[in-house]
C-alpha positions as CSV (number, residue, x, y, z in Angstrom):
1,M,104.9,101.3,95.9
2,D,102.8,98.3,95.4
3,S,105.9,96.1,95.0
4,I,107.2,97.4,98.4
5,L,103.9,96.5,100.1
6,T,104.0,93.1,98.4
7,W,107.6,92.2,99.3
8,L,107.8,94.0,102.6
9,P,104.4,93.7,104.2
10,S,105.8,94.5,107.7
11,V,106.4,98.1,106.6
12,P,103.3,100.2,107.2
13,Y,102.0,102.2,104.3
14,H,102.5,105.5,106.1
15,E,106.2,104.8,106.6
16,I,106.8,104.8,102.8
17,K,107.5,108.3,101.5
18,V,107.7,109.5,98.0
19,M,109.9,112.6,97.7
20,T,108.8,114.7,94.7
21,S,110.1,118.1,95.8
22,G,112.6,119.5,98.3
23,K,109.8,120.7,100.5
24,D,108.5,117.2,101.2
25,Y,108.9,116.0,104.8
26,V,110.6,112.6,104.8
27,G,112.3,112.5,108.2
28,D,110.2,109.6,109.5
29,A,110.4,107.5,106.3
30,H,111.5,103.9,106.7
31,I,111.5,103.7,102.9
32,L,112.1,106.7,100.7
33,I,111.5,106.8,97.0
34,T,113.1,109.8,95.1
35,S,115.0,110.7,92.0
36,Y,118.8,111.0,91.7
37,D,118.4,114.6,90.8
38,L,116.3,115.4,93.9
39,M,118.7,113.3,96.0
40,S,121.6,115.5,94.7
41,R,119.7,118.7,95.4
42,C,118.6,117.7,98.9
43,R,121.9,116.0,99.9
44,S,122.5,117.9,103.1
45,E,118.9,117.2,104.4
46,L,119.0,113.6,103.4
47,Q,122.4,113.0,105.1
48,K,120.8,113.8,108.4
49,I,118.5,110.7,108.1
50,N,120.0,107.5,109.4
51,F,119.1,105.1,106.5
52,G,119.8,101.4,107.2
53,V,119.8,100.4,103.5
54,C,119.8,102.4,100.3
55,I,118.7,100.7,97.1
56,M,119.7,102.6,94.0
57,D,117.7,101.8,90.9
58,E,119.4,102.5,87.5
59,S,122.8,102.5,89.2
60,H,124.4,103.3,85.8
61,F,123.9,107.0,86.9
62,L,126.5,106.4,89.6
63,K,129.3,105.2,87.3
64,S,131.5,108.2,87.6
65,F,133.2,109.3,90.8
66,E,133.2,112.8,89.5
67,L,129.5,113.3,89.1
68,G,127.5,115.0,91.9
69,T,125.1,112.1,91.8
70,F,127.8,109.7,92.9
71,R,129.0,112.0,95.7
72,S,125.4,112.4,96.9
73,C,125.1,108.7,97.4
């Protein structure tokens, strides 16, 4: 999170959300940090959020069209 605050100082701290479980509220997040597994499990809820940009770290997890992780993205 420190890197985000360094490189994007215009984004207020309270608008950066870290999703650690499916119960976390992230609807007002301007920046969302989560895992691929959690993204796959919460796909329907996350699809309701209008993200402008999605940055995927470790994108080698997305290499197969057949995986649920790729479809979630």
